[in-house]
C-alpha positions as CSV (number, residue, x, y, z in Angstrom):
1,M,219.1,91.9,76.3
2,R,216.0,94.1,76.3
3,S,217.5,97.4,74.8
4,H,218.6,94.9,72.0
5,F,215.3,93.9,71.9
6,L,213.9,97.9,72.0
7,T,215.7,99.2,69.1
8,L,215.0,95.9,66.4
9,K,211.7,97.2,67.5
10,I,211.4,101.0,66.9
11,I,213.6,99.6,63.1
12,A,210.6,97.5,62.3
13,I,208.2,99.9,62.9
14,V,210.0,102.3,61.2
15,I,210.2,100.1,57.9
16,L,206.8,99.3,58.1
17,I,205.9,102.7,58.3
18,A,208.0,103.4,55.0
19,L,206.1,101.1,53.1
20,F,202.7,101.9,54.7
21,Y,203.8,105.0,52.9
22,M,204.6,103.7,49.8
23,G,201.3,101.4,49.6
24,L,199.8,104.9,50.6
25,F,200.9,106.2,46.8
26,F,199.3,103.6,44.9
27,V,195.9,103.9,46.3
28,S,196.3,107.4,45.6
29,G,197.8,106.5,41.7
30,L,194.3,104.6,41.6
31,V,192.6,107.7,42.5
32,S,194.1,109.7,40.2
33,E,193.2,106.8,37.5
34,R,189.7,106.7,38.7
35,Q,189.6,110.4,38.7
36,S,191.3,110.8,34.6
37,Y,188.6,108.3,33.6
38,Q,186.0,110.8,34.6
39,Q,187.8,113.8,33.2
40,G,187.9,111.5,30.0
41,F,184.4,111.2,30.1
42,I,183.9,115.2,30.2
43,K,186.3,115.9,27.6
44,D,184.2,113.5,25.4
45,I,181.1,115.8,25.7
46,S,182.5,119.0,25.6
47,N,184.3,117.7,22.2
48,S,181.2,115.9,21.0
49,Q,178.0,117.9,22.8
50,I,178.7,120.9,24.5
51,S,181.2,122.7,26.4
52,A,181.7,126.0,28.7
53,Q,179.5,128.7,27.6
54,S,180.9,132.0,26.9
55,V,179.1,135.0,25.5
56,I,180.2,138.2,24.5
57,S,178.0,141.7,25.4
58,P,176.5,142.4,21.9
59,F,178.2,145.5,20.2
60,I,178.4,147.0,17.0
61,R,181.3,147.0,14.3
62,V,181.6,149.7,11.7
63,P,183.5,149.3,8.8
64,Y,185.3,153.0,6.9
65,Q,188.3,153.0,4.8
66,K,191.4,154.3,4.9
67,Q,194.1,154.9,1.9
68,T,198.1,154.2,3.3
69,T,200.9,153.0,1.8
70,C,201.1,149.3,0.9
71,T,205.0,148.1,-0.7
72,N,204.3,145.2,-3.2
73,E,206.3,141.9,-4.3
74,K,209.1,143.9,-6.2
75,K,209.6,146.2,-2.6
76,E,207.7,149.5,-5.1
77,S,205.3,151.8,-2.7
78,Y,201.7,152.9,-3.7
79,V,198.7,154.0,-2.9
80,C,195.8,151.5,-1.4
81,T,193.2,151.0,0.5
82,E,192.8,148.8,3.8
83,E,189.2,148.4,5.4
84,H,189.2,149.5,8.9
85,W,186.3,148.6,11.9
86,T,184.9,150.7,14.3
87,F,183.8,148.8,17.4
88,I,180.8,150.8,20.1
89,G,180.0,149.2,22.9
90,A,176.8,149.8,24.5
91,D,176.0,153.0,27.4
92,N,174.8,150.2,29.6
93,T,173.5,146.6,29.5
94,H,171.7,144.7,32.5
95,W,171.8,140.7,32.5
96,I,169.9,138.1,33.8
97,A,170.7,134.8,33.5
98,D,168.6,132.0,35.3
99,F,170.3,128.4,35.5
100,N,168.5,125.1,35.4
101,I,171.2,122.7,36.0
102,S,171.7,118.8,36.4
103,D,173.8,116.3,37.1
104,D,171.4,113.5,35.1
105,T,171.4,114.8,31.3
106,Y,175.2,113.7,30.7
107,K,175.8,110.2,31.8
108,R,178.1,107.2,31.4
109,T,177.7,104.4,34.0
110,I,178.9,105.7,37.0
111,Y,180.5,109.4,35.6
112,R,178.5,112.0,35.6
113,A,178.7,116.1,33.9
114,I,177.2,119.1,35.4
115,S,175.4,120.9,33.0
116,Y,173.1,123.7,32.3
117,K,170.0,125.5,30.6
118,A,170.1,129.2,31.3
119,Q,167.5,131.4,29.8
120,L,169.3,134.8,29.7
121,T,168.2,138.2,28.8
122,A,169.8,141.7,28.4
123,K,168.2,145.1,28.7
124,G,170.6,148.3,27.9
125,V,170.8,151.3,25.6
126,F,173.5,151.6,22.5
127,Q,173.7,156.1,22.6
128,K,173.7,157.7,19.6
129,P,177.7,157.7,18.7
130,E,180.4,160.5,18.1
131,M,183.0,159.0,15.7
132,K,185.4,161.0,13.8
133,D,186.0,162.4,10.7
134,Q,185.8,158.8,8.9
135,P,184.0,157.8,5.6
136,Y,181.6,155.6,7.7
137,Q,180.1,152.9,5.4
138,W,176.7,152.8,7.9
139,D,174.7,150.7,5.4
140,K,177.4,147.5,6.2
141,A,177.7,148.2,10.2
142,E,176.5,144.9,12.1
143,I,175.4,144.4,15.6
144,V,177.7,141.3,17.0
145,F,177.0,138.7,19.4
146,P,180.1,136.2,19.7
147,V,179.0,132.9,21.2
148,H,182.1,130.7,22.4
149,D,180.1,127.3,21.3
150,P,177.1,127.7,19.2
151,R,176.0,124.1,19.7
152,G,174.4,125.2,23.4
153,L,172.0,127.3,21.6
154,N,168.6,126.1,21.7
155,D,167.4,128.7,19.6
156,K,168.8,131.7,17.5
157,P,169.5,134.5,19.6
158,S,167.1,138.2,19.4
159,I,167.0,141.6,19.7
160,Q,163.8,143.7,20.1
161,I,164.6,147.6,19.1
162,G,161.8,149.4,18.4
163,A,158.7,147.3,17.8
164,K,160.5,145.1,16.2
165,T,162.6,142.0,16.4
166,Y,165.8,140.7,14.7
167,Q,167.5,137.0,14.8
168,F,171.2,137.3,15.2
169,E,172.8,134.7,11.6
170,F,175.7,133.4,12.0
171,S,178.3,134.6,9.9
172,N,181.1,133.1,8.3
173,E,184.2,135.0,10.9
174,G,183.9,132.3,13.8
175,S,185.7,129.5,13.5
176,E,187.2,127.0,16.0
177,A,190.6,128.7,15.7
178,S,189.1,131.7,17.6
179,G,187.3,129.9,20.2
180,F,183.4,132.5,19.4
181,D,180.8,132.8,16.3
182,F,180.3,136.0,15.7
183,M,176.4,135.8,15.8
184,T,175.3,139.3,13.2
185,I,172.6,141.5,12.5
186,S,173.9,143.0,9.7
187,A,173.1,146.8,7.7
188,Q,172.7,145.2,4.5
189,Q,170.3,142.9,5.2
190,R,168.3,144.9,7.3
191,P,168.8,148.6,6.0
192,E,167.0,150.0,8.9
193,I,169.6,149.1,11.5
194,A,171.3,151.3,10.1
195,Q,169.8,154.3,11.2
196,A,168.8,152.8,14.5
197,I,172.6,152.7,15.0
198,Q,173.7,155.8,13.7
199,N,170.1,157.3,16.0
200,G,171.3,155.1,19.2
201,F,168.7,153.0,20.1
202,S,167.7,150.2,23.6
203,F,167.2,147.4,23.0
204,N,166.0,144.0,24.8
205,L,168.1,140.5,23.7
206,A,166.7,136.7,24.7
207,A,169.0,133.5,24.4
208,N,168.7,130.1,25.3
209,S,171.9,128.2,26.0
210,T,173.1,125.1,27.6
211,G,176.7,124.5,28.3
212,L,178.9,122.4,30.8
213,S,179.6,123.3,34.3
214,K,180.4,126.8,33.7
215,F,179.5,129.9,32.2
216,T,181.0,133.3,31.5
217,L,179.2,136.7,30.4
218,I,182.2,138.7,29.0
219,P,180.7,142.9,29.5
220,S,181.7,145.6,26.7
221,S,179.4,148.3,27.9
222,Q,180.2,151.8,29.4
223,S,178.7,149.7,32.9
224,V,176.9,146.8,33.4
225,T,175.2,144.8,35.7
226,Y,174.8,141.4,35.9
227,Q,172.6,139.1,38.3
228,A,172.6,135.4,38.5
229,K,170.7,132.3,39.6
230,G,169.8,128.8,39.6
231,N,169.6,125.9,41.5
232,W,172.7,124.4,43.1
233,A,174.5,125.0,46.0
234,D,178.6,124.7,45.2
235,T,178.9,127.8,42.9
236,K,182.3,128.9,42.6
237,Y,183.2,133.0,41.1
238,D,185.5,133.8,39.3
239,G,187.1,136.0,35.8
240,Q,187.6,139.8,36.3
241,N,185.3,140.7,39.2
242,L,183.6,139.0,42.0
243,P,180.2,139.6,42.6
244,Y,179.3,142.1,45.1
245,E,176.4,140.1,46.7
246,K,175.6,136.6,46.8
247,T,173.8,133.9,48.6
248,S,173.1,129.9,48.7
249,I,170.2,128.6,50.4
250,N,168.2,125.4,50.1
251,Q,170.1,124.6,46.6
252,Q,169.2,128.0,45.8
253,F,172.2,130.4,44.8
254,T,171.7,134.3,43.2
255,A,175.0,136.6,42.3
256,Q,175.1,139.8,41.3
257,W,178.5,142.4,40.0
258,K,178.2,145.1,39.3
259,N,181.0,147.2,37.1
260,I,181.8,150.5,34.9
261,A,185.1,149.7,33.9
262,L,185.5,145.9,32.2
263,G,183.5,146.5,29.4
264,R,185.3,149.1,27.9
265,Q,188.8,147.1,28.5
266,N,187.2,144.2,27.3
267,L,186.1,145.8,23.9
268,S,189.3,147.6,23.8
269,K,191.0,144.1,23.8
270,L,188.7,142.8,21.2
271,A,189.2,145.7,19.1
272,N,192.8,145.8,19.4
273,C,192.9,141.5,17.8
274,E,194.2,141.2,14.9
275,S,194.5,137.1,15.0
276,N,192.9,134.1,16.3
277,D,194.9,133.6,19.1
278,C,194.3,137.0,20.4
279,I,190.8,136.8,20.4
280,R,190.7,133.0,21.3
281,Q,192.4,134.9,25.0
282,L,188.6,136.0,25.5
283,N,187.2,132.4,26.0
284,N,188.6,131.7,29.4
285,S,187.2,127.6,29.1
286,S,189.3,127.2,26.4
287,Y,192.3,128.7,26.1
288,A,193.1,128.7,29.9
289,K,193.7,124.9,29.7
290,E,195.8,125.0,26.5
291,A,197.7,127.8,28.4
292,S,198.5,126.5,31.7
293,Y,199.2,123.0,30.1
294,N,202.2,125.3,28.2
295,G,203.1,127.4,31.3
296,E,202.0,130.7,29.9
297,S,200.2,132.5,32.6
298,V,196.6,133.5,32.0
299,E,194.5,137.2,32.3
300,K,191.3,136.2,33.6
301,I,188.3,137.7,31.1
302,G,184.7,138.3,31.4
303,L,182.5,137.2,35.0
304,S,182.3,133.5,35.7
305,T,180.2,131.2,37.3
306,E,181.0,127.6,38.2
307,F,178.8,124.3,39.0
308,L,180.9,122.2,41.4
309,E,180.2,118.7,42.6
310,S,178.5,119.0,46.0
311,V,181.4,116.1,47.1
312,N,184.1,115.4,44.6
313,V,184.8,111.4,46.0
314,Y,188.3,111.4,44.5
315,T,189.5,114.9,46.2
316,Q,187.6,113.9,49.2
317,T,189.6,110.8,48.5
318,D,193.0,111.8,48.0
319,R,192.7,114.2,50.7
320,A,192.2,111.6,52.9
321,I,194.6,109.6,52.2
322,K,197.5,112.6,53.0
323,Y,195.7,111.8,57.0
324,G,196.9,108.4,56.2
325,I,200.4,108.1,57.0
326,V,199.7,110.2,60.6
327,I,196.5,107.5,61.6
328,I,199.4,104.9,61.0
329,I,201.6,106.3,62.7
330,I,199.2,106.7,65.7
331,T,197.8,103.6,65.9
332,F,201.8,101.4,65.9
333,G,203.1,103.9,68.3
334,C,200.4,103.4,70.6
335,F,201.0,99.3,69.5
336,F,204.8,100.1,71.1
337,L,203.6,102.1,74.2
338,F,201.2,99.3,74.6
339,E,204.1,96.7,74.8
340,V,206.4,98.9,76.6
341,L,203.3,100.0,79.5
342,K,202.0,96.0,79.4
343,G,205.2,93.9,78.8
344,L,203.2,93.1,75.4
345,R,204.8,91.6,72.6
346,I,203.2,92.9,69.5
347,H,204.9,90.8,66.5
348,P,206.1,92.7,63.6
349,I,203.8,91.0,61.1
350,Q,200.7,91.9,63.5
351,Y,201.9,95.5,62.9
352,S,201.4,94.7,58.9
353,L,197.9,93.2,59.0
354,V,196.6,95.9,61.2
355,A,198.3,98.3,58.3
356,M,196.9,96.5,55.5
357,A,193.3,96.7,57.2
358,Q,193.6,100.7,57.9
359,G,194.6,100.8,53.8
360,I,191.9,98.9,52.7
361,F,189.5,101.1,54.6
362,F,190.8,104.3,51.4
363,V,190.4,101.4,49.1
364,L,186.7,100.5,50.4
365,L,186.5,104.3,50.9
366,L,187.4,105.0,47.0
367,S,185.1,102.7,45.3
368,I,181.9,103.0,47.5
369,S,182.1,106.4,47.2
370,E,181.8,106.7,43.6
371,Y,177.7,104.5,44.2
372,Y,177.0,106.2,47.2
373,A,177.5,109.6,49.1
374,F,180.5,110.3,50.0
375,T,179.6,109.7,54.1
376,W,177.8,106.7,53.5
377,A,180.9,105.6,52.2
378,Y,183.2,106.9,54.9
379,L,180.7,105.4,57.7
380,A,181.0,102.2,56.3
381,A,184.7,101.6,54.9
382,G,185.0,103.1,59.0
383,I,182.9,100.4,60.4
384,A,183.9,97.3,58.3
385,C,188.2,98.3,58.4
386,V,187.7,99.2,62.4
387,G,185.3,96.1,63.7
388,L,188.2,93.5,61.5
389,M,190.9,95.5,63.2
390,T,188.9,95.1,66.9
391,W,187.7,91.8,66.1
392,Y,191.5,90.9,65.2
393,L,193.5,92.8,68.4
394,Y,190.9,91.0,70.7
395,F,193.4,87.9,70.0
396,V,196.6,90.0,69.9
397,M,196.1,91.0,72.9
398,R,193.9,88.4,75.3
399,G,191.3,90.5,75.8
400,F,188.6,92.2,75.4
401,K,189.3,96.0,77.6
402,A,192.1,96.2,75.5
403,A,191.2,95.3,72.6
404,A,187.9,97.9,73.0
405,L,190.5,100.7,73.8
406,F,191.7,100.1,70.5
407,G,189.0,99.9,68.6
408,I,187.8,103.6,70.3
409,I,191.0,105.1,69.7
410,L,191.1,103.8,65.6
411,S,186.8,105.6,65.6
412,T,188.5,108.2,67.1
413,L,191.2,108.9,64.2
414,Y,189.0,108.0,61.8
415,A,186.1,110.6,63.2
416,I,188.8,113.2,63.5
417,M,189.9,112.8,59.9
418,Y,186.5,113.2,58.7
419,L,186.0,116.3,60.8
420,L,189.2,117.7,58.9
421,L,188.4,116.8,55.5
422,Q,185.0,118.5,56.3
423,S,186.4,121.6,57.5
424,N,188.4,123.0,54.9
425,G,189.2,126.9,55.6
426,K,190.2,125.2,59.4
427,T,192.6,122.6,58.7
428,F,195.3,124.0,60.3
429,L,193.9,125.1,63.0
430,I,192.0,121.6,63.9
431,G,195.2,119.5,63.3
432,S,198.0,121.5,65.6
433,V,195.5,121.7,68.0
434,I,195.2,117.8,68.1
435,S,198.8,117.1,67.3
436,F,199.3,118.7,70.8
437,V,196.3,117.2,72.2
438,V,198.0,114.2,71.2
439,L,201.8,115.3,72.5
440,A,199.8,115.5,75.9
441,V,198.3,112.6,76.1
442,V,201.6,110.3,74.9
443,M,203.6,112.2,78.1
444,F,200.9,112.1,80.5
445,I,200.6,108.3,79.9
446,T,204.4,108.5,80.1
447,R,204.7,110.2,82.5
448,H,206.8,107.5,85.5
449,V,207.9,105.7,82.4
450,N,212.1,105.1,83.7
451,W,213.6,104.1,79.9
452,Y,217.2,104.0,81.2
453,Q,215.5,101.6,83.7
454,L,212.9,99.4,80.8
455,S,215.9,99.3,78.3
456,H,217.9,97.3,80.7
457,K,215.3,95.0,82.1
458,P,216.0,91.5,81.4
459,E,214.3,90.0,78.2
460,R,213.1,87.5,80.7
461,E,211.3,89.5,82.7
462,I,208.7,90.3,79.0
463,K,205.4,88.6,78.8
464,S,204.6,87.5,75.2
465,T,201.1,86.8,73.6
466,N,200.1,84.3,72.1
467,L,200.1,84.4,68.5
468,S,198.0,80.7,67.9
């Protein structure tokens, strides 16, 4: 009976769609595997060469001693002296970061890492400090410039005070556990620094640094202005504050920040830190990853600029795979309508071969895009697979017009999928409109079909194709 034929065909189509959906999971796993290789390469670079760079705006530390009550092992109390530090931030700083960004410095086979060279300059003023009445040890005061990854420094940062320039020296305090190397200029080695700190001074700071994909400036002054610029088009801004102005033209970007509250907050956090874990939280690039693995929430610190790949082929391919099930459903739906309206049988094996060709599209897209631009890879994979399916359908449907029609339909589907991949902000809108149009077309084509009469139509009246 015809009704049995239609029922069995629909069941077969549903089973094939389910199998194809499982196949997409396999391809998606392949994408994740290839992406993990790239992430492993970047992690190797971070461990052995350089990592994302973070710096804390320079501040002053002044030690003082305070008498308190301590307890010995016998729980006996006695008077002891503890050393404390007072932290002094600049009144204002103006930072400029000029980035030279490239993906050619670090590469392994087909994998590349985005790195940068940054010229950092800062101008600022430390006002004469208003201190509480404490026995401050001014001869041990320090100007501190914490740097997350000193491997990225091309030379020692320097600061000009008056007519004299001083280089920051590495201290023993910084460690891998804290996430920062506290570079200092100490009044013990430079006695004239103590007088400048007590009376206030203007400064000019210069530092050259390299880093991997992301740079974060952590302000510690009462007010801060910061301008970042460089030769990269795709940048992401994050942290405690977003830029109030940003541009991206002709592979060049600029961004500007201005804030009067962040520096005070950050300096207070740093002053209250009593452990390396606390200090490490000030470095988003290292602490955030570990915290996210443990399910911890991370407070954003600093003003971050991240340099992204123009097109991440793994993300784009994975997004394309999510549309794969829609394409196969529409394709099978067109086949089924063709069978119903033209009385032509298409064997489930033929459905399967077309589905396999569409699955191969995603494998081709992934493999080609690892070597060439994603757009060209998409075009090459689309032409190859649509051409193959159109050629095959010419023999299945015994006619050029039907095969050409399906070729146009398939080409349109792949063009729409590419449009959706490029329209991040309007994907939902475009997808909903396309869904409405497809449904309207199906309803228009089948508006005169009498499904009850069709289901009872004798099977002998159905035309079949010669599959040889």
